[in-house]
C-alpha positions as CSV (number, residue, x, y, z in Angstrom):
1,M,98.3,109.5,3.5
2,L,96.4,111.2,0.9
3,T,96.7,115.0,1.5
4,A,94.1,116.1,-1.3
5,S,91.3,118.1,-0.3
6,L,87.6,117.7,-0.8
7,A,85.7,117.6,-4.1
8,P,84.1,121.8,-4.1
9,L,80.9,121.3,-2.5
10,D,77.8,122.5,-4.5
11,E,74.2,123.5,-3.0
12,T,72.6,125.5,-5.7
13,I,72.0,122.9,-8.1
14,T,68.6,121.3,-7.5
15,I,67.2,117.6,-8.4
16,A,64.0,119.9,-10.4
17,E,66.6,121.4,-12.4
18,L,68.9,117.9,-13.1
19,T,65.3,116.6,-13.9
20,R,64.1,119.4,-16.5
21,D,67.3,119.7,-18.6
22,P,70.5,118.5,-17.3
23,Y,72.9,118.7,-19.8
24,P,73.8,122.9,-19.5
25,I,74.4,121.8,-16.1
26,Y,77.2,118.8,-17.0
27,R,78.8,120.9,-19.3
28,R,79.8,123.2,-16.8
29,L,80.8,120.5,-14.9
30,R,83.2,119.1,-17.1
31,R,84.5,122.5,-18.0
32,E,84.6,124.0,-14.1
33,A,83.7,121.4,-11.9
34,P,84.2,118.1,-13.2
35,V,84.6,116.2,-9.5
36,L,81.7,117.9,-7.3
37,R,79.7,117.1,-4.3
38,V,76.2,117.9,-5.5
39,K,74.2,118.3,-1.6
40,S,70.7,118.3,-3.3
41,V,71.6,114.7,-4.3
42,G,74.7,113.9,-1.6
43,R,76.5,112.6,-4.1
44,T,79.8,113.2,-5.6
45,F,79.1,113.9,-9.4
46,L,81.9,112.5,-12.3
47,T,81.0,114.0,-15.2
48,K,84.0,113.5,-17.7
49,A,83.9,109.7,-19.5
50,A,87.0,109.2,-18.6
51,D,86.4,108.9,-14.5
52,T,82.8,107.7,-15.5
53,K,84.9,104.6,-16.9
54,Y,87.6,104.3,-14.2
55,V,85.1,103.8,-11.4
56,K,82.8,101.3,-13.6
57,D,85.9,99.1,-14.0
58,N,87.2,99.1,-10.9
59,A,84.5,97.1,-8.6
60,A,87.2,96.4,-5.8
61,L,87.7,100.2,-4.8
62,F,84.0,101.7,-5.7
63,S,81.3,99.0,-5.1
64,S,77.5,98.6,-5.8
65,D,76.9,98.0,-2.7
66,D,75.8,101.2,-2.1
67,P,73.2,101.3,1.1
68,N,72.2,104.8,0.6
69,T,70.7,104.4,-2.7
70,P,66.8,104.0,-2.9
71,M,66.8,100.9,-4.7
72,K,66.8,98.6,-1.5
73,R,63.5,100.0,-0.1
74,A,61.8,100.4,-3.8
75,F,62.4,96.6,-5.0
76,L,62.2,95.5,-1.3
77,A,65.1,93.2,-2.4
78,H,69.0,93.5,-2.4
79,T,69.4,93.0,-6.4
80,L,72.1,92.1,-8.6
81,M,72.4,95.7,-8.8
82,R,73.8,96.1,-5.5
83,K,75.9,92.9,-5.5
84,D,79.6,93.0,-6.5
85,H,81.9,89.7,-7.8
86,D,81.0,86.3,-7.2
87,E,77.8,87.1,-5.2
88,H,76.8,89.0,-8.8
89,R,78.2,87.1,-10.7
90,A,76.1,84.3,-9.8
91,E,72.8,86.2,-10.4
92,R,73.6,87.8,-13.4
93,M,74.6,84.3,-15.1
94,A,71.9,82.6,-13.7
95,M,69.4,84.4,-16.2
96,M,72.1,85.1,-18.9
97,P,71.6,82.3,-21.1
98,A,67.8,84.1,-21.9
99,L,69.5,86.9,-23.5
100,M,72.8,85.0,-24.7
101,P,72.8,86.3,-28.6
102,K,72.1,82.6,-29.6
103,T,68.8,82.8,-27.5
104,I,68.0,86.3,-28.9
105,E,68.7,85.0,-32.7
106,S,66.6,82.0,-32.7
107,V,64.1,82.8,-30.0
108,W,63.4,86.7,-29.2
109,A,64.4,88.3,-32.5
110,P,61.4,85.9,-34.5
111,L,58.9,86.6,-32.2
112,Y,59.6,90.3,-32.0
113,A,59.4,90.3,-35.8
114,K,56.1,89.0,-35.3
115,L,55.1,91.4,-32.5
116,A,56.1,94.4,-34.0
117,A,54.5,93.8,-37.3
118,A,51.0,93.4,-34.5
119,Y,51.5,96.3,-33.1
120,L,52.4,98.5,-36.3
121,D,49.3,96.8,-37.7
122,R,47.2,98.8,-35.4
123,L,48.1,102.1,-35.6
124,P,46.4,104.7,-37.8
125,R,47.6,106.1,-41.4
126,G,47.3,109.9,-42.5
127,E,47.0,110.4,-38.5
128,V,49.0,112.2,-35.5
129,V,49.9,109.5,-33.5
130,D,51.6,109.6,-30.3
131,L,54.0,106.8,-30.2
132,Y,55.0,106.4,-26.4
133,P,51.8,104.9,-25.6
134,A,50.8,103.4,-29.0
135,L,53.9,101.7,-29.8
136,A,57.1,102.3,-27.7
137,G,55.9,101.7,-24.0
138,P,53.5,98.8,-25.2
139,L,55.9,96.6,-27.4
140,A,58.8,96.6,-25.2
141,A,56.6,95.6,-22.1
142,R,55.3,92.7,-24.4
143,I,58.9,91.1,-25.5
144,L,60.0,91.7,-22.4
145,A,57.1,90.1,-20.5
146,H,58.4,86.9,-22.6
147,A,62.1,87.0,-22.1
148,M,61.7,87.5,-18.5
149,G,58.7,85.0,-18.4
150,V,55.6,86.6,-17.0
151,P,53.8,86.4,-20.7
152,D,50.8,86.6,-19.0
153,A,51.6,89.8,-17.8
154,S,49.4,93.0,-19.5
155,D,51.0,95.5,-21.6
156,E,50.1,98.1,-19.0
157,D,50.7,96.4,-16.3
158,M,54.4,95.8,-17.4
159,Q,54.4,99.6,-18.3
160,R,53.0,100.5,-14.7
161,W,55.3,98.1,-12.5
162,S,58.4,99.4,-14.8
163,Q,58.0,102.9,-13.6
164,T,57.0,102.6,-10.6
165,L,60.2,100.6,-10.2
166,I,61.8,103.5,-11.3
167,D,60.4,106.2,-9.5
168,G,61.1,104.5,-6.4
169,A,64.5,103.7,-7.7
170,G,65.2,107.2,-8.2
171,N,63.9,108.6,-5.1
172,F,66.3,110.4,-4.0
173,G,64.2,112.6,-1.7
174,W,62.9,109.8,-0.1
175,T,59.9,110.9,0.2
176,P,56.9,108.8,1.0
177,G,54.9,108.5,-2.0
178,P,56.6,106.8,-4.4
179,F,57.9,103.9,-2.0
180,D,53.5,103.4,-1.4
181,A,53.4,102.6,-5.1
182,T,56.6,100.0,-4.7
183,D,55.4,98.4,-2.3
184,I,51.3,98.0,-4.4
185,A,53.6,96.9,-7.2
186,N,56.0,94.6,-5.4
187,A,53.0,92.4,-4.3
188,E,51.7,92.2,-7.5
189,M,55.0,91.1,-9.1
190,D,55.4,88.7,-6.5
191,K,52.1,86.9,-7.2
192,C,52.6,87.1,-10.7
193,I,56.3,85.7,-10.6
194,R,55.6,82.9,-8.5
195,A,52.7,81.8,-10.3
196,N,54.6,81.7,-13.5
197,A,57.1,80.0,-12.1
198,E,55.5,76.7,-11.2
199,R,54.3,77.1,-14.4
200,V,58.0,77.0,-16.0
201,R,59.2,74.1,-14.1
202,T,56.5,71.7,-15.8
203,E,56.7,73.6,-19.1
204,P,60.5,75.0,-19.6
205,D,60.9,77.7,-22.3
206,S,63.7,80.1,-22.9
207,S,62.7,82.9,-20.5
208,A,65.0,83.7,-17.7
209,L,62.9,82.7,-15.1
210,S,62.7,79.0,-17.1
211,F,66.9,78.9,-16.6
212,M,66.8,80.5,-13.5
213,V,64.2,77.6,-12.0
214,N,65.1,74.6,-14.2
215,T,69.1,74.9,-13.7
216,K,71.0,72.3,-11.6
217,N,71.9,74.8,-8.1
218,P,69.2,77.2,-8.8
219,I,69.5,80.6,-6.8
220,P,67.3,81.1,-4.2
221,E,63.6,81.9,-5.3
222,S,63.7,85.3,-3.7
223,Q,66.6,86.6,-5.8
224,M,65.0,85.0,-8.8
225,I,61.9,87.4,-8.1
226,A,64.3,90.3,-7.8
227,N,66.1,89.8,-11.1
228,V,63.3,89.4,-13.2
229,K,61.9,92.9,-11.5
230,I,65.4,94.5,-11.9
231,A,64.6,93.6,-15.7
232,I,61.1,95.0,-15.4
233,G,62.1,98.3,-13.5
234,G,65.7,98.9,-16.7
235,G,64.2,96.9,-19.4
236,I,60.9,98.5,-20.4
237,N,62.3,102.2,-20.7
238,E,65.7,101.5,-22.0
239,P,64.7,100.1,-25.5
240,R,61.7,102.5,-25.4
241,D,62.9,105.7,-24.6
242,A,65.9,104.6,-27.4
243,L,63.5,104.2,-29.8
244,L,61.8,107.5,-29.4
245,T,64.8,109.2,-29.0
246,I,66.2,107.9,-32.0
247,L,63.0,108.7,-34.1
248,Y,63.2,112.4,-32.6
249,G,67.1,112.4,-33.6
250,L,66.1,111.3,-37.7
251,L,62.8,112.9,-38.1
252,T,64.8,116.5,-36.8
253,N,67.8,115.7,-39.2
254,P,66.1,114.6,-42.9
255,D,69.6,114.5,-43.9
256,Q,70.9,112.1,-41.7
257,L,68.3,110.3,-42.2
258,D,68.2,109.5,-46.2
259,A,71.6,108.6,-45.3
260,V,71.1,105.8,-43.0
261,R,68.6,104.6,-45.2
262,A,70.4,104.7,-48.1
263,G,73.4,102.8,-46.2
264,G,71.0,100.8,-44.3
265,K,73.0,102.4,-41.2
266,W,70.3,101.5,-38.5
267,R,72.9,100.1,-36.5
268,S,74.7,103.4,-36.0
269,A,71.2,105.7,-35.7
270,F,70.6,103.3,-32.6
271,E,74.1,103.7,-31.0
272,E,74.1,107.3,-31.4
273,G,70.5,107.5,-29.6
274,V,71.3,106.4,-26.7
275,R,75.0,108.0,-26.3
276,W,72.7,111.7,-27.2
277,V,70.1,110.9,-24.1
278,A,71.2,107.9,-22.3
279,P,68.4,106.0,-21.2
280,I,70.4,105.6,-18.0
281,Q,72.0,109.1,-17.1
282,A,73.5,108.5,-13.7
283,S,74.6,104.8,-11.6
284,S,75.6,105.6,-8.0
285,R,79.3,103.6,-6.4
286,L,79.8,102.8,-2.9
287,V,83.5,103.9,-2.5
288,M,85.7,101.4,-0.7
289,E,89.1,103.0,0.5
290,D,90.4,106.4,0.4
291,T,91.0,107.7,-3.3
292,E,91.7,110.7,-5.6
293,I,90.3,112.0,-8.6
294,R,91.5,114.7,-10.8
295,G,93.1,116.1,-7.7
296,C,90.2,115.9,-5.0
297,L,89.9,113.3,-2.2
298,I,87.3,111.1,-2.4
299,P,87.1,109.7,1.2
300,K,86.3,105.8,1.9
301,G,82.1,105.7,2.8
302,D,81.6,108.5,0.1
303,T,79.0,107.7,-3.1
304,V,80.4,108.9,-6.2
305,M,77.7,109.2,-8.9
306,T,78.8,108.6,-12.9
307,I,76.9,110.7,-15.1
308,Q,76.8,108.8,-18.2
309,A,74.5,111.4,-19.5
310,S,77.3,113.9,-19.5
311,A,80.5,111.3,-20.3
312,N,78.3,110.5,-23.4
313,R,78.7,114.0,-24.6
314,D,82.3,114.9,-23.2
315,E,84.4,116.9,-25.4
316,D,87.5,115.1,-24.6
317,V,85.8,112.0,-26.9
318,F,83.3,113.2,-29.2
319,D,82.9,116.0,-31.7
320,D,80.0,118.3,-31.4
321,G,78.2,115.8,-29.0
322,E,75.7,118.0,-27.7
323,N,73.9,116.9,-31.0
324,Y,72.5,113.9,-32.7
325,N,74.1,112.5,-35.9
326,G,73.0,109.6,-36.7
327,L,76.1,108.7,-39.3
328,R,78.5,108.7,-35.8
329,E,81.3,106.1,-36.0
330,P,83.1,105.4,-33.9
331,N,80.9,105.8,-31.4
332,P,82.5,105.1,-27.7
333,H,79.7,106.0,-25.6
334,Q,78.8,104.2,-21.9
335,A,75.0,104.1,-22.4
336,F,75.0,100.6,-21.3
337,G,77.6,101.1,-18.8
338,N,81.0,98.7,-18.8
339,G,82.6,96.4,-16.4
340,P,80.7,93.9,-14.4
341,H,77.6,95.4,-14.7
342,H,77.5,96.3,-18.3
343,C,73.8,96.1,-18.9
344,A,72.7,92.4,-19.4
345,G,70.0,93.5,-22.3
346,A,72.2,95.7,-24.6
347,H,72.1,92.9,-27.0
348,L,68.9,92.4,-27.1
349,S,67.9,95.9,-27.1
350,R,70.2,96.2,-29.7
351,R,68.9,93.3,-31.8
352,T,65.0,94.5,-31.5
353,V,65.1,98.2,-31.6
354,G,68.2,98.8,-33.9
355,A,68.1,96.2,-36.5
356,I,64.1,94.9,-36.9
357,L,61.9,97.7,-35.6
358,L,63.4,100.9,-36.9
359,P,63.6,99.7,-40.3
360,M,60.3,98.3,-40.2
361,L,59.2,101.4,-39.0
362,F,60.4,103.5,-41.8
363,E,59.5,100.9,-44.5
364,R,55.7,100.9,-43.1
365,F,55.6,105.1,-42.7
366,P,58.1,106.2,-45.2
367,N,57.0,109.3,-45.0
368,M,56.4,110.0,-41.3
369,T,56.9,113.7,-39.7
370,L,57.6,115.0,-36.4
371,L,55.2,118.0,-37.0
372,D,56.3,120.4,-33.9
373,P,59.5,119.1,-32.3
374,A,58.8,121.8,-29.6
375,S,56.0,119.7,-28.5
376,V,57.8,116.9,-27.6
377,R,58.5,117.3,-23.6
378,W,61.8,115.7,-22.3
379,H,61.8,114.4,-18.4
380,G,64.3,112.8,-15.9
381,F,67.8,112.7,-13.7
382,G,68.5,108.9,-13.0
383,F,66.5,107.8,-16.1
384,R,65.7,110.2,-18.9
385,G,63.8,110.2,-22.1
386,P,60.6,111.9,-24.3
387,L,57.4,111.7,-22.5
388,N,55.6,111.7,-26.1
389,L,56.4,111.5,-29.5
390,P,53.5,112.9,-31.8
391,L,54.4,111.7,-35.2
392,L,52.0,112.4,-38.6
393,L,52.2,108.5,-39.9
394,Q,52.0,108.6,-44.0
């Protein structure tokens, strides 16, 4: 029988504050209240790296199947993100052949290099260009459309679907507007995915949809569709926001940029970008049994929120974690999660954005500059990244 007290309750932190700039709040919580019930979100926040890792590694005690998350309503499906153990593993493994290093190296990396060159060709030299709509968003959408098996979905549709799903899944206030939008997007995605499932039945390729459709013992079609939707929901913003964040970090630290270029340290620059501003900032887990974290009772049925954004700046793990350091090594960040739900697209993101696009961009525009860092707008609580990145390309 646990005799610890409940974690303190905060009634002052708002979702609007967390969306605008959560980092000063997380810094204070790590110091003063690393386990905290936050009324506005209806979750118990965990802001220390050791605690977020403990929860993610312990699926038996902290279940992904949290019925209080808006995700099921947003996706109109019980997705693999909210499943555990054998059920989760079966659905994840159904699509994993498309995302294994071997497939990435032989199929997606060459295709991405070709796509990246074409998208870079469209950028005007000597002008100020916002790389969010001009490159980062569309290119992330294009490679994902191919990798998932929906190559006929336009860049615009892929990005709109992704943002709509993100807005719905992050709608912790349960307001109706975002769900009205996800209902429309779901109908469009269902139609597109079903049509492509028929296509890959007769013309198999290396996409996730093709592997799922053509395996000996396929998972139900509803779950294939849900899998592709999950990838669309999380597979555009992560590489897009990572690229923009890394460019911001390097261009506001020219000495680091010089060292990264001289030493070919693009992998370090990439890992530091996703550490510094984690594209996926927080995750929910349902508590299966009464437990205790840092002397606080976490009762069965409670929902904890692992704040990767905070864990990635934890003073116990990182020196000067509030600042970008493109040469940081080692870098044991938790931006891709850990445990059974480790991000399935991590390899693809590292290979495409980190190893291919970053050096290609600086080769093409060696003197590009961020004229006004203060003009870059950052946004998001559950998912976070820059909303713009105006660069002078030269």
